[in-house]
N, CA, C and O atoms as CSV, one atom per row, in Angstrom:
chain,resi,resn,atom,element,x,y,z
A,1,MET,N,N,-6.580,19.559,-26.643
A,1,MET,CA,C,-5.465,19.078,-25.454
A,1,MET,C,C,-6.053,18.169,-24.407
A,1,MET,O,O,-7.092,18.389,-23.784
A,2,SER,N,N,-5.171,16.999,-24.273
A,2,SER,CA,C,-5.654,16.277,-23.269
A,2,SER,C,C,-4.817,16.515,-22.050
A,2,SER,O,O,-3.651,16.904,-22.114
A,3,SER,N,N,-5.502,16.249,-20.860
A,3,SER,CA,C,-4.480,16.245,-20.018
A,3,SER,C,C,-4.617,14.784,-19.017
A,3,SER,O,O,-5.741,14.284,-18.963
A,4,SER,N,N,-3.715,14.247,-18.394
A,4,SER,CA,C,-4.212,12.944,-17.558
A,4,SER,C,C,-3.902,13.318,-16.315
A,4,SER,O,O,-3.203,14.300,-16.065
A,5,MET,N,N,-4.569,12.304,-15.178
A,5,MET,CA,C,-4.844,12.492,-14.123
A,5,MET,C,C,-3.808,11.241,-13.240
A,5,MET,O,O,-3.728,10.065,-13.595
A,6,ILE,N,N,-3.200,11.750,-12.234
A,6,ILE,CA,C,-2.195,10.840,-11.674
A,6,ILE,C,C,-3.129,10.327,-10.536
A,6,ILE,O,O,-3.804,11.198,-9.986
A,7,GLU,N,N,-3.244,9.255,-10.173
A,7,GLU,CA,C,-3.794,8.921,-9.300
A,7,GLU,C,C,-3.047,8.954,-7.784
A,7,GLU,O,O,-1.842,8.717,-7.869
A,8,ILE,N,N,-3.316,9.090,-7.031
A,8,ILE,CA,C,-2.517,9.312,-5.549
A,8,ILE,C,C,-3.125,8.277,-4.846
A,8,ILE,O,O,-4.346,8.223,-4.700
A,9,LYS,N,N,-2.251,7.346,-4.344
A,9,LYS,CA,C,-2.776,6.094,-3.450
A,9,LYS,C,C,-2.400,6.546,-2.157
A,9,LYS,O,O,-1.259,6.983,-2.003
A,10,LYS,N,N,-3.172,6.505,-1.238
A,10,LYS,CA,C,-2.982,6.526,0.254
A,10,LYS,C,C,-2.442,5.250,0.723
A,10,LYS,O,O,-2.746,4.300,0.002
A,11,PHE,N,N,-1.707,4.975,1.765
A,11,PHE,CA,C,-1.268,3.876,2.373
A,11,PHE,C,C,-1.693,3.914,3.871
A,11,PHE,O,O,-1.712,5.028,4.395
A,12,TYR,N,N,-2.032,2.845,4.615
A,12,TYR,CA,C,-2.558,2.938,5.834
A,12,TYR,C,C,-2.014,1.570,6.323
A,12,TYR,O,O,-1.973,0.445,5.825
A,13,ALA,N,N,-1.552,2.197,7.677
A,13,ALA,CA,C,-1.174,0.781,8.631
A,13,ALA,C,C,-2.140,-0.047,9.424
A,13,ALA,O,O,-3.137,0.668,9.332
A,14,GLN,N,N,-2.344,-0.620,9.823
A,14,GLN,CA,C,-3.212,-1.574,10.465
A,14,GLN,C,C,-2.675,-2.402,11.778
A,14,GLN,O,O,-3.517,-2.754,12.604
A,15,HIS,N,N,-1.638,-2.641,11.935
A,15,HIS,CA,C,-0.990,-2.895,13.014
A,15,HIS,C,C,0.629,-2.539,13.428
A,15,HIS,O,O,1.340,-2.291,12.454
A,16,VAL,N,N,1.019,-2.509,14.221
A,16,VAL,CA,C,2.317,-2.183,14.592
A,16,VAL,C,C,3.416,-3.199,15.589
A,16,VAL,O,O,3.029,-3.588,16.691
A,17,HIS,N,N,4.477,-3.477,15.184
A,17,HIS,CA,C,5.453,-4.142,16.219
A,17,HIS,C,C,6.789,-3.551,16.342
A,17,HIS,O,O,7.500,-3.105,15.442
A,18,VAL,N,N,7.036,-3.626,17.726
A,18,VAL,CA,C,8.126,-2.965,17.469
A,18,VAL,C,C,9.217,-4.402,18.603
A,18,VAL,O,O,9.124,-4.943,19.704
A,19,THR,N,N,9.896,-4.417,17.722
A,19,THR,CA,C,11.130,-5.464,18.948
A,19,THR,C,C,12.603,-4.272,19.415
A,19,THR,O,O,12.604,-3.075,19.130
A,20,GLU,N,N,13.719,-4.987,20.155
A,20,GLU,CA,C,14.900,-4.908,20.159
A,20,GLU,C,C,15.227,-3.726,19.143
A,20,GLU,O,O,15.700,-2.668,19.556
A,21,ASP,N,N,14.993,-3.918,17.995
A,21,ASP,CA,C,15.852,-2.999,16.781
A,21,ASP,C,C,15.195,-3.065,15.485
A,21,ASP,O,O,15.843,-2.949,14.445
A,22,THR,N,N,13.567,-3.297,15.509
A,22,THR,CA,C,13.133,-3.178,14.367
A,22,THR,C,C,11.770,-2.910,14.501
A,22,THR,O,O,11.127,-3.301,15.475
A,23,LEU,N,N,11.062,-1.960,13.145
A,23,LEU,CA,C,10.014,-1.239,13.648
A,23,LEU,C,C,9.242,-2.643,12.531
A,23,LEU,O,O,9.978,-3.018,11.618
A,24,LYS,N,N,8.227,-3.143,12.615
A,24,LYS,CA,C,7.378,-3.891,11.411
A,24,LYS,C,C,5.838,-3.117,11.782
A,24,LYS,O,O,5.292,-3.062,12.884
A,25,VAL,N,N,5.376,-2.574,10.517
A,25,VAL,CA,C,4.285,-2.499,10.256
A,25,VAL,C,C,3.150,-2.970,9.334
A,25,VAL,O,O,3.628,-2.598,8.263
A,26,ASP,N,N,2.169,-3.441,9.070
A,26,ASP,CA,C,1.082,-4.290,7.929
A,26,ASP,C,C,0.292,-3.000,7.986
A,26,ASP,O,O,-0.138,-2.138,8.752
A,27,LEU,N,N,0.353,-3.370,6.752
A,27,LEU,CA,C,-0.227,-2.149,6.018
A,27,LEU,C,C,-1.858,-3.063,5.471
A,27,LEU,O,O,-2.017,-4.254,5.201
A,28,THR,N,N,-2.806,-1.969,5.471
A,28,THR,CA,C,-4.175,-2.446,5.108
A,28,THR,C,C,-4.090,-3.187,3.846
A,28,THR,O,O,-5.220,-3.658,3.714
A,29,ASP,N,N,-3.383,-3.550,2.851
A,29,ASP,CA,C,-2.780,-3.761,1.521
A,29,ASP,C,C,-2.658,-5.043,1.677
A,29,ASP,O,O,-2.981,-5.729,0.708
A,30,GLY,N,N,-2.288,-5.569,2.611
A,30,GLY,CA,C,-1.546,-6.963,2.893
A,30,GLY,C,C,-0.070,-6.835,2.721
A,30,GLY,O,O,0.592,-7.872,2.766
A,31,ARG,N,N,0.517,-5.714,2.532
A,31,ARG,CA,C,1.935,-5.436,2.732
A,31,ARG,C,C,3.008,-5.689,4.013
A,31,ARG,O,O,2.422,-6.162,4.987
A,32,SER,N,N,3.824,-5.569,4.129
A,32,SER,CA,C,4.294,-4.981,5.668
A,32,SER,C,C,5.386,-4.563,5.270
A,32,SER,O,O,5.888,-5.105,4.286
A,33,ILE,N,N,6.068,-3.462,5.938
A,33,ILE,CA,C,7.212,-2.783,6.605
A,33,ILE,C,C,8.278,-2.980,7.407
A,33,ILE,O,O,8.012,-2.654,8.564
A,34,GLU,N,N,9.247,-3.335,7.278
A,34,GLU,CA,C,10.334,-3.776,8.336
A,34,GLU,C,C,11.533,-2.486,8.184
A,34,GLU,O,O,12.178,-2.350,7.145
A,35,VAL,N,N,11.700,-1.623,9.335
A,35,VAL,CA,C,13.033,-0.472,8.742
A,35,VAL,C,C,13.981,-0.698,10.384
A,35,VAL,O,O,13.461,-0.767,11.498
A,36,PRO,N,N,14.719,-0.736,10.223
A,36,PRO,CA,C,15.904,-0.541,11.595
A,36,PRO,C,C,15.196,0.242,12.783
A,36,PRO,O,O,14.311,1.045,12.488
A,37,LEU,N,N,15.518,0.060,14.014
A,37,LEU,CA,C,15.024,1.097,14.682
A,37,LEU,C,C,15.997,2.262,14.552
A,37,LEU,O,O,15.460,3.365,14.649
A,38,ALA,N,N,17.244,2.255,14.364
A,38,ALA,CA,C,18.340,2.861,14.135
A,38,ALA,C,C,17.378,4.411,13.251
A,38,ALA,O,O,17.415,5.492,13.839
A,39,TRP,N,N,16.921,4.346,12.441
A,39,TRP,CA,C,15.976,4.885,11.894
A,39,TRP,C,C,15.574,5.917,12.895
A,39,TRP,O,O,16.079,7.034,12.778
A,40,PHE,N,N,14.476,5.619,14.155
A,40,PHE,CA,C,14.073,6.277,15.032
A,40,PHE,C,C,14.775,6.462,16.171
A,40,PHE,O,O,14.383,5.749,17.095
A,41,PRO,N,N,15.780,7.257,16.445
A,41,PRO,CA,C,16.343,7.192,17.693
A,41,PRO,C,C,15.363,7.054,19.081
A,41,PRO,O,O,15.528,6.081,19.817
A,42,ARG,N,N,14.443,7.974,19.361
A,42,ARG,CA,C,13.481,7.873,19.994
A,42,ARG,C,C,12.755,6.777,20.548
A,42,ARG,O,O,12.396,6.669,21.721
A,43,LEU,N,N,12.544,5.875,19.501
A,43,LEU,CA,C,12.160,4.013,19.513
A,43,LEU,C,C,13.214,3.353,20.139
A,43,LEU,O,O,13.184,2.632,21.137
A,44,LEU,N,N,14.579,3.836,19.114
A,44,LEU,CA,C,15.824,2.898,19.750
A,44,LEU,C,C,15.773,3.351,21.304
A,44,LEU,O,O,15.875,2.339,21.997
A,45,HIS,N,N,15.681,4.232,21.897
A,45,HIS,CA,C,16.370,4.710,23.243
A,45,HIS,C,C,14.728,4.218,24.198
A,45,HIS,O,O,14.824,3.866,25.374
A,46,GLY,N,N,13.762,4.255,23.709
A,46,GLY,CA,C,12.686,3.437,24.465
A,46,GLY,C,C,12.830,2.191,25.012
A,46,GLY,O,O,13.372,1.234,24.459
A,47,ASN,N,N,12.267,2.213,26.269
A,47,ASN,CA,C,12.071,0.528,26.638
A,47,ASN,C,C,10.930,-0.226,25.856
A,47,ASN,O,O,10.382,0.447,24.983
A,48,SER,N,N,10.532,-1.381,26.014
A,48,SER,CA,C,9.304,-2.054,25.343
A,48,SER,C,C,8.136,-1.345,25.780
A,48,SER,O,O,7.342,-0.820,25.000
A,49,GLU,N,N,8.020,-1.330,27.171
A,49,GLU,CA,C,6.468,-0.661,27.416
A,49,GLU,C,C,6.017,1.009,26.560
A,49,GLU,O,O,4.867,1.417,26.401
A,50,GLU,N,N,7.343,1.745,26.108
A,50,GLU,CA,C,7.275,2.712,25.941
A,50,GLU,C,C,6.645,2.519,24.401
A,50,GLU,O,O,5.711,3.175,23.939
A,51,ARG,N,N,7.461,1.351,23.653
A,51,ARG,CA,C,7.272,1.280,22.431
A,51,ARG,C,C,5.997,0.445,21.903
A,51,ARG,O,O,5.522,0.459,20.768
A,52,ASN,N,N,5.668,-0.115,22.769
A,52,ASN,CA,C,4.310,-0.906,22.998
A,52,ASN,C,C,3.034,0.074,22.982
A,52,ASN,O,O,2.011,-0.384,22.473
A,53,GLU,N,N,3.005,1.359,23.485
A,53,GLU,CA,C,1.995,2.431,23.479
A,53,GLU,C,C,2.036,2.986,22.318
A,53,GLU,O,O,2.869,3.848,22.040
A,54,TRP,N,N,1.424,2.695,21.759
A,54,TRP,CA,C,1.701,3.240,20.328
A,54,TRP,C,C,-0.109,3.461,19.851
A,54,TRP,O,O,-0.860,2.771,20.541
A,55,ARG,N,N,-0.797,4.323,18.788
A,55,ARG,CA,C,-1.756,4.344,18.335
A,55,ARG,C,C,-1.499,4.975,17.113
A,55,ARG,O,O,-0.547,5.745,16.986
A,56,LEU,N,N,-2.572,4.604,15.853
A,56,LEU,CA,C,-2.604,5.048,14.611
A,56,LEU,C,C,-3.188,6.438,14.987
A,56,LEU,O,O,-3.808,6.756,16.002
A,57,ILE,N,N,-2.768,7.320,13.717
A,57,ILE,CA,C,-3.395,8.634,13.460
A,57,ILE,C,C,-3.792,8.761,12.160
A,57,ILE,O,O,-3.418,7.952,11.311
A,58,GLY,N,N,-4.652,9.869,11.856
A,58,GLY,CA,C,-5.256,9.675,10.841
A,58,GLY,C,C,-5.521,8.872,9.829
A,58,GLY,O,O,-5.414,9.037,8.614
A,59,SER,N,N,-6.020,7.633,10.723
A,59,SER,CA,C,-6.847,6.768,10.275
A,59,SER,C,C,-5.697,5.751,9.677
A,59,SER,O,O,-5.903,5.026,8.703
A,60,GLY,N,N,-4.666,5.796,10.281
A,60,GLY,CA,C,-3.650,4.943,9.833
A,60,GLY,C,C,-2.458,5.230,8.832
A,60,GLY,O,O,-1.711,4.470,8.217
A,61,GLU,N,N,-2.571,6.810,8.905
A,61,GLU,CA,C,-1.617,7.252,7.513
A,61,GLU,C,C,-0.262,7.561,8.670
A,61,GLU,O,O,0.874,7.693,8.215
A,62,GLY,N,N,-0.446,7.630,9.749
A,62,GLY,CA,C,0.866,7.388,11.039
A,62,GLY,C,C,0.600,6.909,11.852
A,62,GLY,O,O,-0.548,6.512,12.050
A,63,ILE,N,N,1.794,6.721,12.834
A,63,ILE,CA,C,1.909,6.045,14.050
A,63,ILE,C,C,2.177,6.868,15.226
A,63,ILE,O,O,3.333,7.284,15.153
A,64,HIS,N,N,1.490,7.336,16.446
A,64,HIS,CA,C,1.544,8.252,17.266
A,64,HIS,C,C,2.260,7.219,18.358
A,64,HIS,O,O,1.531,6.289,18.703
A,65,TRP,N,N,3.465,7.253,18.893
A,65,TRP,CA,C,3.947,6.744,20.166
A,65,TRP,C,C,4.041,8.104,21.708
A,65,TRP,O,O,4.892,8.993,21.700
A,66,PRO,N,N,3.108,7.965,22.738
A,66,PRO,CA,C,2.417,9.407,23.131
A,66,PRO,C,C,3.964,9.334,24.241
A,66,PRO,O,O,4.584,10.382,24.423
A,67,LEU,N,N,4.335,8.323,24.750
A,67,LEU,CA,C,5.176,8.082,25.764
A,67,LEU,C,C,6.441,8.815,25.121
A,67,LEU,O,O,6.849,9.750,25.809
A,68,LEU,N,N,7.186,8.562,23.865
A,68,LEU,CA,C,8.177,8.592,23.495
A,68,LEU,C,C,7.908,10.599,22.345
A,68,LEU,O,O,8.806,11.276,21.845
A,69,ASP,N,N,6.919,10.786,22.347
A,69,ASP,CA,C,6.742,11.982,21.776
A,69,ASP,C,C,7.034,11.882,20.381
A,69,ASP,O,O,7.359,12.917,19.799
A,70,GLU,N,N,6.960,10.625,19.641
A,70,GLU,CA,C,7.604,10.359,18.348
A,70,GLU,C,C,6.072,10.187,17.448
A,70,GLU,O,O,5.082,9.615,17.904
A,71,ASP,N,N,6.155,10.774,16.197
A,71,ASP,CA,C,5.390,10.374,14.966
A,71,ASP,C,C,5.879,9.802,13.904
A,71,ASP,O,O,7.026,10.159,13.635
A,72,ILE,N,N,5.448,9.109,13.272
A,72,ILE,CA,C,6.112,8.197,12.116
A,72,ILE,C,C,4.819,8.233,11.035
A,72,ILE,O,O,3.712,7.746,11.267
A,73,SER,N,N,5.219,8.918,9.810
A,73,SER,CA,C,4.263,8.544,8.742
A,73,SER,C,C,4.334,7.270,7.764
A,73,SER,O,O,5.422,6.995,7.259
A,74,ILE,N,N,3.460,6.665,7.548
A,74,ILE,CA,C,3.343,5.468,6.526
A,74,ILE,C,C,4.211,6.422,5.149
A,74,ILE,O,O,5.354,6.035,4.909
A,75,GLN,N,N,3.990,6.906,4.803
A,75,GLN,CA,C,4.451,7.391,3.382
A,75,GLN,C,C,5.921,7.650,3.985
A,75,GLN,O,O,6.770,6.867,3.559
A,76,GLY,N,N,6.212,8.290,4.593
A,76,GLY,CA,C,7.765,8.358,5.092
A,76,GLY,C,C,8.511,6.817,4.923
A,76,GLY,O,O,9.495,6.442,4.285
A,77,LEU,N,N,7.731,6.259,5.646
A,77,LEU,CA,C,8.348,4.536,5.716
A,77,LEU,C,C,8.565,4.426,4.511
A,77,LEU,O,O,9.754,4.477,4.195
A,78,LEU,N,N,7.580,4.246,3.437
A,78,LEU,CA,C,7.738,3.609,2.263
A,78,LEU,C,C,8.620,4.174,1.512
A,78,LEU,O,O,9.104,3.558,0.562
A,79,GLU,N,N,9.019,5.584,1.842
A,79,GLU,CA,C,9.710,6.019,1.092
A,79,GLU,C,C,11.578,5.983,1.401
A,79,GLU,O,O,12.517,6.397,0.721
A,80,GLY,N,N,11.517,5.338,2.635
A,80,GLY,CA,C,12.381,5.133,3.056
A,80,GLY,C,C,13.246,6.326,3.917
A,80,GLY,O,O,14.470,6.456,3.940
A,81,ARG,N,N,12.374,7.035,4.515
A,81,ARG,CA,C,13.113,8.089,5.348
A,81,ARG,C,C,12.783,8.072,6.596
A,81,ARG,O,O,11.666,8.255,7.082
A,82,GLY,N,N,14.140,7.764,7.311
A,82,GLY,CA,C,14.029,7.852,9.182
A,82,GLY,C,C,13.999,9.237,9.635
A,82,GLY,O,O,13.619,10.111,8.856
A,83,SER,N,N,14.374,9.523,10.849
A,83,SER,CA,C,13.518,10.429,11.957
A,83,SER,C,C,14.463,12.132,11.060
A,83,SER,O,O,15.616,12.192,10.632
A,84,ALA,N,N,13.719,12.894,11.072
A,84,ALA,CA,C,14.285,13.758,10.785
A,84,ALA,C,C,14.915,15.082,12.056
A,84,ALA,O,O,15.329,16.231,11.905
A,85,GLU,N,N,14.769,14.447,12.932
A,85,GLU,CA,C,15.021,14.737,14.163
A,85,GLU,C,C,16.742,15.419,14.338
A,85,GLU,O,O,17.703,14.742,13.972
A,86,SER,N,N,16.876,16.497,14.801
A,86,SER,CA,C,18.523,16.955,15.046
A,86,SER,C,C,19.222,16.458,15.934
A,86,SER,O,O,18.746,16.348,17.064
A,87,GLN,N,N,20.307,16.104,15.704
A,87,GLN,CA,C,21.259,15.862,16.944
A,87,GLN,C,C,20.898,16.686,18.430
A,87,GLN,O,O,20.644,16.096,19.480
A,88,SER,N,N,20.927,17.808,18.303
A,88,SER,CA,C,20.352,18.697,19.360
A,88,SER,C,C,19.395,18.591,19.974
A,88,SER,O,O,19.355,18.692,21.200
A,89,SER,N,N,18.032,18.271,18.929
A,89,SER,CA,C,17.027,17.982,20.102
A,89,SER,C,C,17.073,16.506,20.601
A,89,SER,O,O,16.820,16.330,21.793
A,90,LEU,N,N,17.293,15.697,20.019
A,90,LEU,CA,C,17.603,14.556,20.693
A,90,LEU,C,C,18.543,14.293,21.706
A,90,LEU,O,O,18.064,13.683,22.662
A,91,LYS,N,N,19.645,14.549,21.777
A,91,LYS,CA,C,20.528,15.316,22.816
A,91,LYS,C,C,19.921,15.847,24.258
A,91,LYS,O,O,20.244,15.551,25.408
A,92,ASN,N,N,18.825,16.831,23.700
A,92,ASN,CA,C,17.815,17.646,25.027
A,92,ASN,C,C,17.045,16.315,25.350
A,92,ASN,O,O,16.976,15.876,26.498
A,93,TRP,N,N,16.553,15.789,24.420
A,93,TRP,CA,C,15.533,14.641,25.035
A,93,TRP,C,C,15.848,13.506,25.771
A,93,TRP,O,O,15.219,12.989,26.694
A,94,LEU,N,N,17.184,13.090,25.114
A,94,LEU,CA,C,17.902,11.883,26.011
A,94,LEU,C,C,17.971,12.817,27.328
A,94,LEU,O,O,17.257,12.458,28.264
A,95,ASP,N,N,18.562,13.691,27.456
A,95,ASP,CA,C,19.261,14.319,28.683
A,95,ASP,C,C,17.905,14.578,29.825
A,95,ASP,O,O,18.061,14.461,31.041
A,96,GLN,N,N,16.692,14.915,29.233
A,96,GLN,CA,C,15.552,15.246,29.699
A,96,GLN,C,C,15.215,13.598,30.324
A,96,GLN,O,O,14.717,13.556,31.449
A,97,ARG,N,N,15.374,12.818,29.901
A,97,ARG,CA,C,14.823,11.265,29.803
A,97,ARG,C,C,15.524,11.266,31.281
A,97,ARG,O,O,14.864,11.265,32.321
A,98,SER,N,N,16.950,11.269,31.231
A,98,SER,CA,C,18.105,11.115,32.105
A,98,SER,C,C,17.631,11.327,33.261
A,98,SER,O,O,17.481,10.461,34.124
A,99,THR,N,N,17.297,12.766,33.385
A,99,THR,CA,C,17.224,13.835,34.685
A,99,THR,C,C,15.588,12.933,34.985
A,99,THR,O,O,15.706,12.232,35.990
A,100,GLU,N,N,14.472,12.846,34.482
A,100,GLU,CA,C,13.479,12.424,34.816
A,100,GLU,C,C,13.750,11.056,35.394
A,100,GLU,O,O,13.104,10.734,36.392
A,101,SER,N,N,14.596,10.244,34.904
A,101,SER,CA,C,14.763,8.706,35.593
A,101,SER,C,C,15.126,8.803,36.769
A,101,SER,O,O,14.727,7.989,37.603
A,102,GLY,N,N,15.890,9.734,37.065
A,102,GLY,CA,C,16.710,9.902,38.035
A,102,GLY,C,C,16.066,10.438,39.619
A,102,GLY,O,O,16.465,10.265,40.771
A,103,ARG,N,N,14.956,11.118,39.061
A,103,ARG,CA,C,13.692,11.299,39.981
A,103,ARG,C,C,13.079,10.397,40.486
A,103,ARG,O,O,12.812,10.571,41.674
A,104,ARG,N,N,12.602,9.089,39.846
A,104,ARG,CA,C,12.191,8.103,40.099
A,104,ARG,C,C,12.830,7.412,41.484
A,104,ARG,O,O,12.439,6.306,41.860
C-alpha cells in the first residue's frame, strides 16, 4: 500500500500598502494581492496614520495593525476571506473610537 504526501506551501508577505479603499500585499514569491478595504472595516475606518502603522507577524504569515487592533493572515487573503468580526464587536470598537476622539 502506498500513500502520497501533500505538500503544504506557506506564503509570506514582504510589504503592505494601504490606500483609501484598497489593501495591497506583496508576497515573497513575487505575487501581489489586492483586496477592497471594505473586507476589513477596521482598516476602512482607520486614518492613514493608523493604516500605515503595520508590522509583519509570524515571519510574514500575517499582518498586524497595533493602532487598529487588526490582524490579517496571508492564507485568509489568498482564500478570499474578509474580516470575521461580528457587527456588534465592530460597533463597540467604533463607539470606543468616537468616545476617545471626543476626549482629544
